[in-house]
LUMMAR-624824 format. One line per field, with one value per atom (N, C-alpha, C): residue number from 0; z, x, y; residue in one letter; atom name; chain. Coordinates in pm, 1 decimal. Atoms other than C-alpha are relative to their C-alpha. Layout:
% residues N
seti <- [NUM / ...] $
pz <- [Z / ...] $
px <- [X / ...] $
py <- [Y / ...] $
lumfi <- [A / ...] $
tilo <- [CA / ...] $
drense <- [A / ...] $
This chain:
% residues 130
seti <- [0 / 0 / 0 / 1 / 1 / 1 / 2 / 2 / 2 / 3 / 3 / 3 / 4 / 4 / 4 / 5 / 5 / 5 / 6 / 6 / 6 / 7 / 7 / 7 / 8 / 8 / 8 / 9 / 9 / 9 / 10 / 10 / 10 / 11 / 11 / 11 / 12 / 12 / 12 / 13 / 13 / 13 / 14 / 14 / 14 / 15 / 15 / 15 / 16 / 16 / 16 / 17 / 17 / 17 / 18 / 18 / 18 / 19 / 19 / 19 / 20 / 20 / 20 / 21 / 21 / 21 / 22 / 22 / 22 / 23 / 23 / 23 / 24 / 24 / 24 / 25 / 25 / 25 / 26 / 26 / 26 / 27 / 27 / 27 / 28 / 28 / 28 / 29 / 29 / 29 / 30 / 30 / 30 / 31 / 31 / 31 / 32 / 32 / 32 / 33 / 33 / 33 / 34 / 34 / 34 / 35 / 35 / 35 / 36 / 36 / 36 / 37 / 37 / 37 / 38 / 38 / 38 / 39 / 39 / 39 / 40 / 40 / 40 / 41 / 41 / 41 / 42 / 42 / 42 / 43 / 43 / 43 / 44 / 44 / 44 / 45 / 45 / 45 / 46 / 46 / 46 / 47 / 47 / 47 / 48 / 48 / 48 / 49 / 49 / 49 / 50 / 50 / 50 / 51 / 51 / 51 / 52 / 52 / 52 / 53 / 53 / 53 / 54 / 54 / 54 / 55 / 55 / 55 / 56 / 56 / 56 / 57 / 57 / 57 / 58 / 58 / 58 / 59 / 59 / 59 / 60 / 60 / 60 / 61 / 61 / 61 / 62 / 62 / 62 / 63 / 63 / 63 / 64 / 64 / 64 / 65 / 65 / 65 / 66 / 66 / 66 / 67 / 67 / 67 / 68 / 68 / 68 / 69 / 69 / 69 / 70 / 70 / 70 / 71 / 71 / 71 / 72 / 72 / 72 / 73 / 73 / 73 / 74 / 74 / 74 / 75 / 75 / 75 / 76 / 76 / 76 / 77 / 77 / 77 / 78 / 78 / 78 / 79 / 79 / 79 / 80 / 80 / 80 / 81 / 81 / 81 / 82 / 82 / 82 / 83 / 83 / 83 / 84 / 84 / 84 / 85 / 85 / 85 / 86 / 86 / 86 / 87 / 87 / 87 / 88 / 88 / 88 / 89 / 89 / 89 / 90 / 90 / 90 / 91 / 91 / 91 / 92 / 92 / 92 / 93 / 93 / 93 / 94 / 94 / 94 / 95 / 95 / 95 / 96 / 96 / 96 / 97 / 97 / 97 / 98 / 98 / 98 / 99 / 99 / 99 / 100 / 100 / 100 / 101 / 101 / 101 / 102 / 102 / 102 / 103 / 103 / 103 / 104 / 104 / 104 / 105 / 105 / 105 / 106 / 106 / 106 / 107 / 107 / 107 / 108 / 108 / 108 / 109 / 109 / 109 / 110 / 110 / 110 / 111 / 111 / 111 / 112 / 112 / 112 / 113 / 113 / 113 / 114 / 114 / 114 / 115 / 115 / 115 / 116 / 116 / 116 / 117 / 117 / 117 / 118 / 118 / 118 / 119 / 119 / 119 / 120 / 120 / 120 / 121 / 121 / 121 / 122 / 122 / 122 / 123 / 123 / 123 / 124 / 124 / 124 / 125 / 125 / 125 / 126 / 126 / 126 / 127 / 127 / 127 / 128 / 128 / 128 / 129 / 129 / 129] $
pz <- [70.7 / 214.7 / 80.2 / -65.2 / 297.2 / 24.2 / -28.2 / 470.8 / -58.8 / 57.5 / 307.4 / 60.2 / -50.4 / 396.2 / -114.8 / 98.9 / 202.8 / -132.2 / 124.7 / -54.5 / 24.9 / -4.9 / -131.8 / -68.9 / 56.2 / -198.7 / -94.7 / 98.1 / -506.5 / -88.1 / 86.3 / -780.6 / -84.3 / 81.7 / -991.3 / -124.5 / 122.7 / -1269.9 / 6.6 / -4.3 / -1141.3 / 36.2 / -32.7 / -1045.4 / 143.5 / -136.6 / -687.6 / 93.8 / -91.5 / -541.4 / -23.2 / 23.4 / -674.5 / 123.1 / -116.2 / -385.1 / -40.6 / 31.3 / -363.2 / -40.2 / 43.9 / -537.6 / 109.2 / -94.5 / -351.5 / 5.9 / 3.7 / -464.1 / 82.6 / -79.1 / -310.1 / 149.3 / -141.7 / 17.6 / 48.2 / -37.9 / 21.9 / 9.3 / -5.1 / -52.6 / 130.4 / -128.6 / 249.5 / 114.8 / -104.9 / 467.8 / 0.6 / 9.9 / 340.2 / 57.6 / -54.1 / 420.4 / 151.4 / -145.7 / 774.0 / 60.3 / -50.1 / 820.2 / -10.3 / 17.4 / 682.8 / 108.9 / -103.3 / 944.9 / 139.3 / -128.8 / 1220.9 / 50.8 / -41.7 / 1226.1 / 57.4 / -55.6 / 1365.2 / -115.2 / 108.7 / 1130.7 / 17.9 / -5.1 / 1043.1 / 26.0 / -24.8 / 1155.4 / -107.9 / 92.8 / 921.7 / 75.3 / -73.5 / 1073.1 / -94.9 / 60.5 / 958.4 / 99.7 / -83.9 / 1099.0 / -54.4 / 40.5 / 1081.5 / 92.4 / -83.3 / 1202.1 / -40.4 / 21.8 / 1234.8 / 49.1 / -34.3 / 1225.1 / -105.2 / 94.7 / 1066.5 / -55.1 / 43.0 / 1055.0 / -108.3 / 96.2 / 873.3 / -125.1 / 115.3 / 647.9 / -94.6 / 82.9 / 522.2 / -46.1 / 59.4 / 400.6 / 96.2 / -96.9 / 721.7 / 32.7 / -33.3 / 696.2 / -65.4 / 63.9 / 515.7 / 100.0 / -102.6 / 840.7 / 34.3 / -29.0 / 914.0 / -115.6 / 115.9 / 560.2 / -2.8 / -1.7 / 585.6 / 108.9 / -109.7 / 920.6 / -37.0 / 37.5 / 787.4 / -108.0 / 106.9 / 484.0 / 53.5 / -63.8 / 727.2 / 39.1 / -29.6 / 791.6 / -114.5 / 109.4 / 591.4 / -121.1 / 110.4 / 382.8 / 51.9 / -35.6 / 386.0 / -127.5 / 114.1 / 160.1 / 52.0 / -34.5 / 177.3 / -52.5 / 37.3 / 178.5 / -31.4 / 18.0 / 211.7 / 34.6 / -22.0 / 258.6 / 129.6 / -129.7 / 627.9 / 63.5 / -48.2 / 656.1 / -74.7 / 57.1 / 600.7 / 38.9 / -31.8 / 582.3 / 32.0 / -42.1 / 765.0 / 33.3 / -31.2 / 763.4 / 81.0 / -89.5 / 1049.2 / 98.1 / -105.4 / 1308.4 / 137.8 / -128.2 / 1579.1 / 47.3 / -56.1 / 1810.8 / -33.8 / 23.3 / 1774.9 / 90.7 / -93.6 / 2083.1 / -48.4 / 52.4 / 1929.4 / -120.6 / 114.6 / 1607.4 / 47.9 / -56.6 / 1808.1 / 54.8 / -58.6 / 2000.5 / -107.4 / 108.9 / 1672.3 / -74.0 / 81.5 / 1503.5 / 80.3 / -79.3 / 1791.0 / -3.2 / 0.2 / 1768.3 / -115.2 / 114.5 / 1438.3 / 22.9 / -29.1 / 1607.3 / 113.0 / -106.2 / 1825.4 / 104.6 / -109.7 / 2151.5 / -33.5 / 35.8 / 1984.1 / -119.6 / 110.4 / 1706.1 / 53.5 / -34.3 / 1707.9 / -88.9 / 75.0 / 1602.4 / 41.7 / -24.4 / 1571.4 / -76.2 / 62.6 / 1504.0 / 25.1 / -7.7 / 1428.0 / -70.9 / 66.1 / 1353.8 / -94.0 / 99.0 / 1035.7 / -3.0 / 13.8 / 977.8 / -145.6 / 138.2 / 655.0 / -33.8 / 25.6 / 695.6 / 3.7 / 8.2 / 574.7 / -119.5 / 113.7 / 342.8 / -42.8 / 50.5 / 121.3 / -127.8 / 124.9 / -149.0 / -36.0 / 37.6 / -311.9 / -152.6 / 146.0 / -672.6 / -72.4 / 70.6 / -755.3 / 52.5 / -58.6 / -549.3 / -24.1 / 36.3 / -731.3 / 83.2 / -81.7 / -533.3 / 136.5 / -130.6 / -203.9 / -10.7 / 18.8 / -339.3 / -13.0 / 21.6 / -456.2 / 128.7 / -124.3 / -129.8 / 100.9 / -93.9 / 80.8 / -39.3 / 45.4 / -130.4 / 29.8 / -18.1 / -101.2 / 147.9 / -140.5 / 274.5 / 92.0 / -84.8 / 402.1 / -25.8] $
px <- [125.5 / 1576.4 / -108.7 / 104.9 / 1284.3 / -122.1 / 121.4 / 983.1 / -118.8 / 120.3 / 648.6 / -121.9 / 123.4 / 288.4 / -77.4 / 79.3 / 85.7 / 70.9 / -71.6 / 360.2 / 114.9 / -118.4 / 645.4 / 109.8 / -110.3 / 981.8 / 78.4 / -77.5 / 1170.2 / 73.3 / -74.0 / 1389.5 / -95.3 / 85.3 / 1253.4 / -48.8 / 55.9 / 1021.4 / -43.5 / 41.2 / 945.7 / -146.7 / 141.5 / 586.1 / -27.0 / 20.4 / 642.9 / -33.1 / 23.2 / 612.3 / -134.4 / 130.9 / 262.0 / -87.3 / 87.6 / 27.7 / -131.1 / 128.7 / -296.1 / -101.2 / 102.8 / -587.2 / -104.8 / 108.9 / -883.8 / -89.2 / 82.4 / -1079.0 / 59.8 / -66.3 / -819.8 / -11.7 / 13.9 / -829.0 / -141.8 / 139.1 / -1208.9 / -30.6 / 21.1 / -1202.4 / 54.7 / -55.6 / -975.1 / -92.9 / 90.3 / -1206.0 / -127.2 / 120.4 / -1508.5 / 24.4 / -33.1 / -1337.0 / 8.0 / -7.5 / -1268.1 / -139.0 / 135.6 / -1627.7 / -79.8 / 68.6 / -1757.3 / 38.3 / -44.4 / -1552.8 / -37.3 / 48.4 / -1743.6 / 75.4 / -72.1 / -1526.9 / 137.8 / -130.0 / -1229.7 / 96.7 / -97.5 / -937.2 / 81.3 / -89.5 / -739.1 / 141.1 / -140.4 / -380.2 / 82.5 / -93.5 / -92.7 / 131.7 / -121.3 / 207.3 / 109.4 / -115.1 / 554.7 / 42.2 / -41.0 / 637.9 / 134.4 / -135.3 / 1011.7 / 48.5 / -50.6 / 1189.1 / 140.6 / -132.8 / 1532.5 / -8.1 / 20.7 / 1491.5 / 66.7 / -66.1 / 1718.3 / -97.9 / 97.7 / 1436.1 / -91.2 / 90.7 / 1202.4 / 74.0 / -78.0 / 1480.8 / 35.6 / -39.1 / 1559.4 / -120.7 / 114.8 / 1210.7 / -103.7 / 97.3 / 1027.0 / -109.1 / 95.3 / 794.4 / -136.9 / 130.5 / 495.4 / -112.9 / 103.4 / 295.4 / -19.4 / 8.7 / 377.3 / -69.4 / 63.0 / 283.6 / -150.2 / 141.6 / -45.2 / -74.0 / 62.0 / -120.0 / -15.2 / 7.6 / -39.9 / -105.9 / 99.7 / -263.4 / -142.9 / 132.7 / -555.6 / -38.7 / 26.1 / -524.8 / -80.7 / 73.4 / -747.6 / 88.0 / -93.3 / -439.1 / 142.0 / -140.8 / -70.1 / 82.3 / -89.9 / 230.4 / 143.1 / -142.2 / 596.8 / 65.3 / -61.8 / 776.0 / 147.7 / -141.9 / 1134.9 / 18.9 / -27.1 / 1302.2 / -60.6 / 51.8 / 1209.9 / -89.9 / 91.6 / 956.8 / -131.2 / 133.9 / 583.0 / -78.9 / 98.7 / 320.7 / -129.4 / 124.8 / 1.0 / -100.9 / 109.7 / -325.1 / -102.7 / 88.1 / -552.7 / -64.5 / 62.1 / -792.0 / 51.7 / -52.0 / -606.2 / 115.9 / -111.9 / -349.9 / 131.1 / -131.2 / 22.5 / 17.4 / -10.2 / 2.0 / -82.7 / 82.6 / -281.8 / 66.3 / -72.1 / -85.2 / 118.6 / -114.2 / 222.3 / -44.9 / 48.5 / 21.3 / -45.5 / 45.8 / -116.5 / 116.5 / -109.5 / 223.8 / 116.3 / -117.3 / 463.6 / 22.3 / -16.1 / 399.3 / 87.5 / -83.1 / 594.3 / 148.3 / -137.3 / 913.3 / 56.4 / -70.8 / 1173.0 / 47.7 / -45.1 / 1312.7 / 117.9 / -115.8 / 1627.6 / -27.2 / 38.1 / 1437.7 / -33.2 / 39.4 / 1373.5 / -116.5 / 115.1 / 1048.1 / -25.8 / 27.9 / 960.4 / -126.8 / 124.9 / 611.4 / -14.2 / 11.0 / 581.7 / -126.3 / 117.7 / 263.4 / 47.4 / -38.0 / 310.5 / -103.4 / 89.0 / 161.0 / 2.4 / -3.0 / 72.7 / 126.4 / -127.1 / 400.8 / 110.1 / -104.7 / 664.4 / 88.8 / -91.1 / 959.4 / 30.0 / -30.0 / 1028.7 / 80.3 / -73.3 / 1271.0 / -5.4 / 24.6 / 1149.9 / 1.5 / -3.8 / 1271.8 / -37.0 / 27.1 / 1230.2 / -123.6 / 115.7 / 920.4 / -125.5 / 119.4 / 625.0 / -120.2 / 112.2 / 381.5 / 1.6 / -9.8 / 509.6 / -34.5 / 33.3 / 490.4 / -150.0 / 144.5 / 134.0 / -75.4 / 65.5 / 36.5 / 7.0 / -13.1 / 173.4 / -89.4 / 86.7 / -6.4 / -145.9 / 138.7 / -333.2 / -40.0 / 36.0 / -320.2 / 45.5 / -43.0 / -153.8 / -91.7] $
py <- [15.7 / 1436.7 / 69.6 / -76.7 / 1663.2 / -87.3 / 75.1 / 1510.4 / 72.4 / -57.1 / 1562.2 / -67.5 / 56.8 / 1494.4 / -62.6 / 72.7 / 1236.3 / -19.2 / 22.9 / 1195.2 / -94.3 / 83.8 / 969.5 / 78.3 / -76.5 / 1123.1 / -88.5 / 74.1 / 1013.7 / 98.4 / -89.8 / 1153.6 / 84.0 / -85.2 / 1440.3 / -72.6 / 54.6 / 1334.1 / -144.9 / 140.3 / 983.3 / -16.6 / 6.9 / 1071.3 / -37.3 / 43.9 / 954.6 / 114.4 / -111.0 / 1303.5 / 66.8 / -57.2 / 1371.3 / -20.8 / 8.5 / 1449.5 / -67.4 / 60.6 / 1251.7 / 106.4 / -93.7 / 1414.5 / 17.7 / -22.7 / 1555.1 / -123.5 / 120.7 / 1249.6 / -112.7 / 103.9 / 1015.3 / 29.5 / -37.6 / 1209.0 / -24.5 / 22.7 / 1196.9 / -148.9 / 144.9 / 823.8 / -56.8 / 44.3 / 771.6 / 36.8 / -47.2 / 979.7 / -84.0 / 81.5 / 788.2 / -139.4 / 131.7 / 459.4 / 1.0 / -11.4 / 578.5 / 14.8 / -18.5 / 691.1 / -129.3 / 127.3 / 360.1 / -98.2 / 93.2 / 179.1 / 50.3 / -46.6 / 357.8 / 121.0 / -118.2 / 668.2 / -29.7 / 36.6 / 476.7 / -23.3 / 11.8 / 525.0 / -127.3 / 114.9 / 218.8 / 49.5 / -30.6 / 215.9 / -68.2 / 61.3 / 147.1 / -18.2 / 34.2 / -27.8 / -47.6 / 65.0 / -117.8 / -107.3 / 111.2 / -460.8 / -48.0 / 38.9 / -527.4 / -111.5 / 108.6 / -838.5 / -38.7 / 56.7 / -992.1 / -143.7 / 140.1 / -1368.2 / -86.5 / 89.9 / -1626.2 / -102.9 / 100.7 / -1882.6 / 57.8 / -61.4 / -1642.4 / 46.1 / -46.5 / -1512.0 / -114.0 / 114.6 / -1862.5 / -81.5 / 66.4 / -1944.1 / -52.3 / 49.7 / -2027.2 / 99.2 / -106.0 / -1729.1 / -17.3 / 21.5 / -1885.8 / 22.8 / -19.3 / -1889.8 / 147.1 / -143.7 / -1525.8 / 71.8 / -63.8 / -1422.1 / -28.0 / 36.4 / -1609.6 / 78.3 / -75.2 / -1443.4 / 147.1 / -141.1 / -1095.3 / 21.7 / -13.2 / -1156.0 / -8.4 / -3.5 / -1198.7 / 141.8 / -141.0 / -824.2 / 59.0 / -63.4 / -588.5 / 29.4 / -23.7 / -502.1 / -19.0 / 13.3 / -590.8 / -2.6 / -0.8 / -561.9 / -13.2 / 7.8 / -660.7 / 127.3 / -126.6 / -323.9 / -17.2 / 31.2 / -448.8 / -146.5 / 141.4 / -785.4 / -52.4 / 44.5 / -812.1 / 106.2 / -104.5 / -528.7 / -11.4 / 7.1 / -556.4 / 123.5 / -101.7 / -285.1 / -71.8 / 64.2 / -381.2 / 108.6 / -91.8 / -182.9 / -78.8 / 73.5 / -281.0 / 96.2 / -80.7 / -143.6 / -41.6 / 46.5 / -336.0 / 87.9 / -75.7 / -178.4 / -71.4 / 61.1 / -241.6 / -121.2 / 111.4 / -464.2 / -119.7 / 109.3 / -668.2 / -65.7 / 54.5 / -708.9 / -83.7 / 72.7 / -812.9 / -136.1 / 125.4 / -1074.1 / -99.5 / 86.5 / -1207.8 / -66.4 / 53.7 / -1259.8 / -58.0 / 40.4 / -1332.6 / -151.5 / 146.9 / -1708.7 / -50.3 / 38.7 / -1714.4 / 30.2 / -39.4 / -1590.3 / -84.0 / 70.7 / -1762.1 / 99.7 / -84.7 / -1627.3 / 89.6 / -82.0 / -1493.4 / 91.5 / -88.3 / -1309.7 / 138.3 / -137.0 / -936.6 / 39.8 / -48.7 / -771.4 / 144.6 / -141.5 / -402.8 / 36.0 / -43.1 / -267.8 / 149.5 / -145.1 / 103.4 / 45.0 / -57.6 / 294.9 / 110.7 / -99.7 / 497.0 / 112.1 / -114.9 / 839.6 / 44.9 / -48.0 / 1019.1 / 78.7 / -67.9 / 1206.9 / -105.1 / 101.9 / 963.9 / 29.6 / -7.2 / 940.6 / -142.8 / 133.3 / 643.6 / 11.3 / 12.3 / 551.8 / -147.5 / 138.2 / 230.8 / -12.0 / -7.2 / 249.0 / -128.5 / 125.2 / -119.9 / -71.8 / 66.3 / -199.0 / 83.4 / -77.8 / -43.3 / -41.5 / 46.7 / -260.2 / 68.4 / -65.1 / -114.4 / 148.0 / -142.4 / 243.8 / 18.8 / -9.3 / 190.5 / -30.0 / 38.3 / 21.0 / 113.8 / -111.9 / 306.8 / 116.2 / -110.2 / 565.2 / -29.1 / 37.2 / 375.8 / 2.6 / 17.2 / 319.9 / 110.9 / -111.0 / 632.6 / 113.2] $
lumfi <- [M / M / M / E / E / E / Q / Q / Q / T / T / T / T / T / T / D / D / D / T / T / T / E / E / E / V / V / V / G / G / G / P / P / P / P / P / P / G / G / G / D / D / D / G / G / G / A / A / A / S / S / S / D / D / D / A / A / A / P / P / P / S / S / S / T / T / T / G / G / G / E / E / E / R / R / R / L / L / L / A / A / A / R / R / R / L / L / L / Y / Y / Y / G / G / G / R / R / R / L / L / L / R / R / R / S / S / S / G / G / G / G / G / G / R / R / R / A / A / A / R / R / R / H / H / H / V / V / V / Y / Y / Y / A / A / A / L / L / L / A / A / A / Y / Y / Y / D / D / D / S / S / S / E / E / E / K / K / K / L / L / L / A / A / A / T / T / T / G / G / G / G / G / G / N / N / N / A / A / A / G / G / G / L / L / L / Q / Q / Q / E / E / E / E / E / E / L / L / L / R / R / R / R / R / R / S / S / S / P / P / P / A / A / A / C / C / C / C / C / C / R / R / R / L / L / L / L / L / L / D / D / D / R / R / R / V / V / V / W / W / W / G / G / G / V / V / V / A / A / A / S / S / S / S / S / S / E / E / E / S / S / S / A / A / A / D / D / D / E / E / E / L / L / L / Y / Y / Y / R / R / R / R / R / R / V / V / V / I / I / I / R / R / R / Y / Y / Y / F / F / F / D / D / D / G / G / G / D / D / D / D / D / D / S / S / S / I / I / I / L / L / L / I / I / I / L / L / L / R / R / R / L / L / L / T / T / T / P / P / P / E / E / E / Y / Y / Y / C / C / C / A / A / A / W / W / W / L / L / L / P / P / P / V / V / V / N / N / N / A / A / A / E / E / E / A / A / A / R / R / R / T / T / T / W / W / W / L / L / L / R / R / R / R / R / R / H / H / H / M / M / M] $
tilo <- [N / CA / C / N / CA / C / N / CA / C / N / CA / C / N / CA / C / N / CA / C / N / CA / C / N / CA / C / N / CA / C / N / CA / C / N / CA / C / N / CA / C / N / CA / C / N / CA / C / N / CA / C / N / CA / C / N / CA / C / N / CA / C / N / CA / C / N / CA / C / N / CA / C / N / CA / C / N / CA / C / N / CA / C / N / CA / C / N / CA / C / N / CA / C / N / CA / C / N / CA / C / N / CA / C / N / CA / C / N / CA / C / N / CA / C / N / CA / C / N / CA / C / N / CA / C / N / CA / C / N / CA / C / N / CA / C / N / CA / C / N / CA / C / N / CA / C / N / CA / C / N / CA / C / N / CA / C / N / CA / C / N / CA / C / N / CA / C / N / CA / C / N / CA / C / N / CA / C / N / CA / C / N / CA / C / N / CA / C / N / CA / C / N / CA / C / N / CA / C / N / CA / C / N / CA / C / N / CA / C / N / CA / C / N / CA / C / N / CA / C / N / CA / C / N / CA / C / N / CA / C / N / CA / C / N / CA / C / N / CA / C / N / CA / C / N / CA / C / N / CA / C / N / CA / C / N / CA / C / N / CA / C / N / CA / C / N / CA / C / N / CA / C / N / CA / C / N / CA / C / N / CA / C / N / CA / C / N / CA / C / N / CA / C / N / CA / C / N / CA / C / N / CA / C / N / CA / C / N / CA / C / N / CA / C / N / CA / C / N / CA / C / N / CA / C / N / CA / C / N / CA / C / N / CA / C / N / CA / C / N / CA / C / N / CA / C / N / CA / C / N / CA / C / N / CA / C / N / CA / C / N / CA / C / N / CA / C / N / CA / C / N / CA / C / N / CA / C / N / CA / C / N / CA / C / N / CA / C / N / CA / C / N / CA / C / N / CA / C / N / CA / C / N / CA / C / N / CA / C / N / CA / C / N / CA / C / N / CA / C / N / CA / C / N / CA / C / N / CA / C / N / CA / C / N / CA / C / N / CA / C / N / CA / C / N / CA / C / N / CA / C / N / CA / C] $
drense <- [A / A / A / A / A / A / A / A / A / A / A / A / A / A / A / A / A / A / A / A / A / A / A / A / A / A / A / A / A / A / A / A / A / A / A / A / A / A / A / A / A / A / A / A / A / A / A / A / A / A / A / A / A / A / A / A / A / A / A / A / A / A / A / A / A / A / A / A / A / A / A / A / A / A / A / A / A / A / A / A / A / A / A / A / A / A / A / A / A / A / A / A / A / A / A / A / A / A / A / A / A / A / A / A / A / A / A / A / A / A / A / A / A / A / A / A / A / A / A / A / A / A / A / A / A / A / A / A / A / A / A / A / A / A / A / A / A / A / A / A / A / A / A / A / A / A / A / A / A / A / A / A / A / A / A / A / A / A / A / A / A / A / A / A / A / A / A / A / A / A / A / A / A / A / A / A / A / A / A / A / A / A / A / A / A / A / A / A / A / A / A / A / A / A / A / A / A / A / A / A / A / A / A / A / A / A / A / A / A / A / A / A / A / A / A / A / A / A / A / A / A / A / A / A / A / A / A / A / A / A / A / A / A / A / A / A / A / A / A / A / A / A / A / A / A / A / A / A / A / A / A / A / A / A / A / A / A / A / A / A / A / A / A / A / A / A / A / A / A / A / A / A / A / A / A / A / A / A / A / A / A / A / A / A / A / A / A / A / A / A / A / A / A / A / A / A / A / A / A / A / A / A / A / A / A / A / A / A / A / A / A / A / A / A / A / A / A / A / A / A / A / A / A / A / A / A / A / A / A / A / A / A / A / A / A / A / A / A / A / A / A / A / A / A / A / A / A / A / A / A / A / A / A / A / A / A / A / A / A / A / A / A / A / A / A / A / A / A / A / A / A / A / A / A / A / A / A / A / A / A / A / A / A / A / A / A / A / A / A / A] $
């Protein structure tokens, strides 16, 4: 699959590969300037936790929803838009995990590939925040 900039890759004709319009790019820039010129970061927060996988993640979800924007991208992967660093985000959510859980926080860039055929909310969220 070929990587693209500011687009989502999908099958031909599904509309997912349409690049953002100039207006959308300007809106992103305006949002960054409004926030004092400091661009927000977009993170993928992934975890491997039996406790959270079996319904114990209400506290984590509530904490992530305190971010300027968040969206469940996959079963155990959340997208989080925030001005905080990855370390600050980690320190904010680590209390919801046990010692044997795994957590991974990656900063996303406008160059990404995604195949999310059944998760329109995640596709829309990525387009809006990337």
